[in-house]
C-alpha positions in Angstrom: 76.7 -93.5 -28.1 76.8 -89.9 -29.7 80.0 -88.5 -31.4 80.0 -84.9 -30.2 82.3 -81.8 -30.5 81.5 -78.7 -28.6 77.8 -79.7 -28.2 77.5 -80.6 -31.9 76.5 -84.1 -32.7 78.6 -85.4 -35.5 77.1 -88.9 -35.6 76.7 -92.1 -33.4 78.7 -95.1 -32.4 76.4 -98.1 -32.1 77.4 -101.5 -30.5 75.3 -104.5 -30.8 75.3 -108.0 -29.9 72.9 -111.0 -30.4 72.0 -111.7 -26.8 70.4 -109.3 -24.4 72.7 -108.2 -21.6 73.6 -105.2 -19.5 76.7 -103.3 -20.6 79.4 -102.9 -18.0 80.5 -99.5 -16.9 84.1 -100.2 -17.9 82.8 -101.1 -21.4 80.8 -97.9 -21.6 83.9 -95.9 -20.5 86.0 -97.5 -23.3 83.3 -96.7 -25.8 83.1 -93.2 -24.6 86.9 -92.8 -25.0 86.7 -94.3 -28.5 83.9 -91.8 -29.4 86.0 -88.9 -28.2 88.9 -90.1 -30.4 86.7 -90.6 -33.4 85.1 -87.2 -32.9 88.5 -85.5 -32.7 89.6 -87.4 -35.8 86.5 -86.2 -37.7 87.1 -82.6 -36.7 90.8 -82.8 -37.7 89.9 -84.4 -41.0 87.3 -81.7 -41.7 89.7 -79.0 -40.6 92.4 -80.3 -42.9 90.0 -80.5 -45.8 89.0 -76.9 -45.2 92.6 -75.8 -44.9 93.6 -77.7 -48.0 90.6 -76.2 -49.9 91.7 -72.7 -48.8 95.3 -73.4 -49.7 94.2 -74.8 -53.1 92.1 -71.6 -53.7 94.9 -69.2 -52.6 97.4 -71.2 -54.8 95.0 -70.9 -57.8 94.5 -67.1 -57.2 98.3 -66.7 -56.9 98.8 -68.7 -60.1 96.1 -66.6 -61.9 97.7 -63.5 -60.5 101.1 -64.5 -61.8 99.6 -65.3 -65.3 98.0 -62.0 -65.4 101.1 -60.2 -64.4 103.1 -62.1 -67.0 100.6 -61.2 -69.7 100.6 -57.6 -68.5 104.5 -57.6 -68.6 104.5 -59.1 -72.0 101.9 -56.7 -73.3 103.7 -53.8 -71.8 106.9 -55.0 -73.4 105.1 -55.3 -76.7 103.7 -51.7 -76.3 107.2 -50.4 -75.4 108.6 -52.1 -78.5 105.8 -50.8 -80.7 106.3 -47.3 -79.4 110.0 -47.6 -80.0 109.3 -48.7 -83.6 106.7 -46.0 -84.1 109.1 -43.3 -82.7 111.7 -44.7 -85.2 109.2 -44.6 -88.1 108.1 -41.0 -87.0 111.7 -39.8 -87.0 112.3 -41.4 -90.4 109.1 -40.0 -91.8 109.8 -36.5 -90.6 113.3 -36.7 -92.0 112.1 -37.9 -95.4 109.3 -35.4 -95.3 111.6 -32.6 -94.7 113.9 -33.7 -97.4 111.0 -34.0 -99.9 110.0 -30.5 -99.1 113.5 -29.1 -99.0 114.9 -30.3 -102.3 112.3 -28.4 -104.5 112.5 -25.4 -102.3 116.2 -25.4 -102.6 116.1 -25.6 -106.4 113.5 -22.9 -106.5 115.6 -20.6 -104.4 118.6 -21.3 -106.7 116.5 -20.5 -109.8 115.2 -17.2 -108.3 118.7 -16.1 -107.3 119.9 -16.7 -110.8 116.9 -15.0 -112.3 117.9 -11.9 -110.3 121.2 -11.7 -112.2 121.2 -8.6 -114.4 123.0 -10.1 -117.2 121.1 -13.2 -117.5 120.6 -14.5 -121.1 117.1 -15.2 -122.4 117.8 -19.0 -122.8 119.0 -19.3 -119.3 116.2 -17.2 -118.0 113.8 -19.6 -119.7 115.7 -22.6 -118.3 115.4 -21.2 -114.7 111.7 -20.5 -115.2 111.2 -24.0 -116.2 113.0 -25.2 -113.0 110.7 -23.1 -111.0 107.6 -24.4 -112.7 108.8 -28.0 -112.3 109.8 -27.7 -108.7 106.6 -25.9 -107.8 104.7 -28.7 -109.4 106.5 -31.3 -107.3 105.6 -29.4 -104.1 102.0 -29.1 -105.3 101.9 -32.9 -106.1 103.4 -33.8 -102.8 100.9 -31.7 -100.8 98.1 -33.1 -102.9 99.2 -36.6 -102.3 99.5 -36.1 -98.5 96.0 -34.6 -98.4 94.6 -37.5 -100.5 96.3 -40.0 -98.2 94.9 -38.3 -95.1 91.4 -38.3 -96.6 91.7 -42.0 -97.5 93.0 -43.0 -94.1 90.3 -41.2 -92.3 87.5 -42.8 -94.5 85.8 -39.5 -95.0 84.3 -40.5 -98.4 82.8 -43.6 -99.8 83.8 -44.6 -103.3 81.5 -43.5 -106.1 81.1 -46.6 -108.3 80.4 -46.7 -112.0 80.6 -49.3 -114.6 83.4 -49.3 -117.1 84.6 -51.8 -119.9 87.8 -53.0 -118.3 89.5 -54.1 -121.4 89.1 -50.7 -123.1 90.1 -48.9 -119.9 93.4 -51.0 -119.6 94.2 -50.5 -123.2 93.8 -46.8 -122.9 96.0 -46.5 -119.8 98.6 -48.8 -121.3 98.7 -46.7 -124.5 99.1 -43.6 -122.5 102.3 -45.1 -121.1 103.9 -46.5 -124.2 105.9 -43.4 -125.1 107.0 -42.8 -121.5 108.2 -46.4 -121.2 109.8 -46.3 -124.7 111.9 -43.3 -123.6 113.5 -45.5 -121.0 114.0 -48.5 -123.3 111.0 -50.4 -122.2 108.1 -52.1 -123.9 104.7 -52.9 -122.7 102.6 -56.1 -123.3 98.8 -56.3 -122.4 97.1 -59.6 -121.8 93.2 -59.2 -121.6 90.4 -61.7 -121.5 88.9 -62.3 -125.0 85.4 -61.4 -124.0 84.1 -58.1 -122.7 84.8 -57.5 -119.1 82.7 -55.1 -116.9 84.0 -53.6 -113.7 82.3 -51.4 -111.1 84.9 -49.0 -109.7 85.7 -45.4 -108.9 87.2 -44.4 -112.2 89.6 -41.7 -110.9 91.0 -43.9 -108.1 91.3 -46.9 -110.4 93.2 -44.8 -113.1 95.5 -43.4 -110.4 96.4 -46.9 -109.1 97.5 -48.1 -112.5 99.3 -44.9 -113.3 101.3 -45.1 -110.1 102.1 -48.8 -110.6 103.3 -48.2 -114.1 105.2 -45.1 -113.0 107.0 -47.1 -110.3 107.7 -49.9 -112.8 109.2 -47.4 -115.3 111.6 -46.2 -112.6 112.8 -49.6 -111.4 112.7 -51.8 -114.6 115.9 -53.1 -116.2 116.7 -51.3 -119.4 115.5 -53.0 -122.7 113.1 -55.2 -120.8 109.3 -55.6 -121.1 106.6 -54.7 -118.7 103.5 -57.1 -118.6 100.0 -56.0 -117.8 97.8 -59.0 -117.2 94.0 -59.0 -116.4 92.2 -62.1 -115.2 88.6 -62.7 -114.0 88.3 -64.8 -110.9 84.8 -66.5 -110.7 83.7 -67.7 -107.2 80.4 -68.8 -105.8 80.0 -65.6 -103.5 81.3 -62.9 -105.7 83.6 -62.4 -108.8 86.9 -60.7 -108.6 89.2 -58.9 -111.1 92.9 -59.6 -110.7 95.4 -57.2 -112.4 99.1 -58.0 -112.4 101.9 -55.5 -113.3 105.1 -57.5 -114.0 108.5 -56.2 -114.7 112.2 -57.2 -114.5 114.6 -55.4 -112.2 116.4 -55.5 -109.0 114.8 -57.9 -106.6 112.8 -56.9 -103.6 113.9 -58.5 -100.3 111.4 -59.9 -97.7 112.4 -57.1 -95.4 111.8 -54.5 -98.2 108.4 -56.1 -99.0 107.1 -55.4 -95.4 107.4 -51.6 -95.8 107.3 -51.1 -99.5 103.8 -49.6 -99.3 104.7 -47.3 -96.5 105.1 -43.5 -96.9 108.5 -42.4 -97.9 110.1 -45.9 -97.5 112.5 -47.2 -100.1 115.0 -49.9 -100.0 118.8 -49.2 -100.0 119.9 -47.8 -103.4 116.3 -47.1 -104.5 116.3 -43.4 -104.2 114.7 -41.9 -107.4 113.1 -38.5 -107.9 109.4 -38.4 -106.8 107.2 -37.7 -103.7 107.9 -41.1 -102.2 104.2 -41.5 -101.7 103.3 -43.5 -104.9 102.9 -47.1 -103.5 101.5 -45.8 -100.2 98.8 -44.0 -102.2 98.2 -47.1 -104.3 97.6 -49.3 -101.2 95.2 -46.6 -99.6 93.3 -46.3 -102.9 93.0 -50.0 -103.3 91.6 -50.3 -99.8 89.3 -47.4 -100.7 87.9 -49.7 -103.4 87.7 -52.7 -101.1 90.6 -54.5 -102.8 94.0 -55.7 -101.9 97.5 -55.6 -103.3 100.5 -57.8 -102.9 104.0 -57.9 -104.3 106.2 -60.8 -105.1 109.9 -60.9 -106.2 111.2 -64.0 -107.9 114.9 -64.4 -108.8 115.7 -65.1 -112.4 118.1 -68.1 -112.9 121.7 -67.2 -113.7 120.9 -63.6 -113.3 121.2 -60.9 -110.7 117.7 -59.7 -111.7 114.3 -60.7 -110.5 110.8 -60.7 -111.8 108.6 -58.4 -109.6 104.9 -58.9 -109.8 102.4 -56.5 -108.1 99.0 -58.3 -107.8 95.9 -56.1 -107.6 92.6 -57.8 -106.6 89.3 -56.0 -106.8 85.7 -57.0 -106.4 84.1 -57.0 -109.9 80.8 -55.5 -108.6 80.0 -53.3 -105.6 77.1 -55.5 -104.4 74.7 -58.3 -105.5 72.1 -55.8 -106.6 74.3 -54.3 -109.1 75.4 -57.7 -110.3 71.8 -58.5 -111.1 71.3 -55.3 -112.8 74.2 -55.9 -115.0 73.4 -59.5 -115.9 
């Protein structure tokens, strides 16, 4: 007996018995009724399955849509927060930038006004001319540092590597700072490897990095303390690295300060000192220019309000494998 629905055969219901006989009409009617019920049940089951599948698909789509909306909302919230922070940094940058430009110009204007005085004495005239020269130099240095940073951040030039004797280079830089540090009651100790150590670097950038780090150290070191300059060679299977540490004793750097210490014009509270405010920002850009990294660590000294501050500079010893082979 066929199972049908709207002319479509869904299957068959077969009744069988061992002995041959004629089926009664009442029996056939019952079987037909059963077939109708079975056919309806099959159609309902298929329909329910289709509806359930559709519901599952729509639910999954809705869930994915909600997840996408949640991600978009979170991303938008992060963008808004970043824009707010960038806007604050921009305002702070412009404020500090205007201050750095205004202070030397104010001093220069004051010196010019005093130089115009008809009864000015020669010694005071010399003093004001010195002020003019010093403040003009500050402005030039600030502009040059900004231009250098802009060039480094835009990656306009590749570093021009050359090979130097690192021990001799470090000793020369340290010696040039001995007098400057001594004037502030500081001494410098240099720790170098016993063997000759070669380094491929861009000499001008390398010198500027160490000069800025030592200048920064001289500003913030505790009086009558020692500055340490340590050089270590790190030998690895892929490539050798040179690690240079500049260590001094002074006021500690908090974790919050460490996050922005290499930003332009950013200083911690109570750390304002004369300068362009670009020293450490320039250091970081120059180190990245040389494919290196820099970190800062501040460790409290027991039973003291002071801390040991360590700037760690890591540079590749050679620019590539070819040059390594040539040197070896």
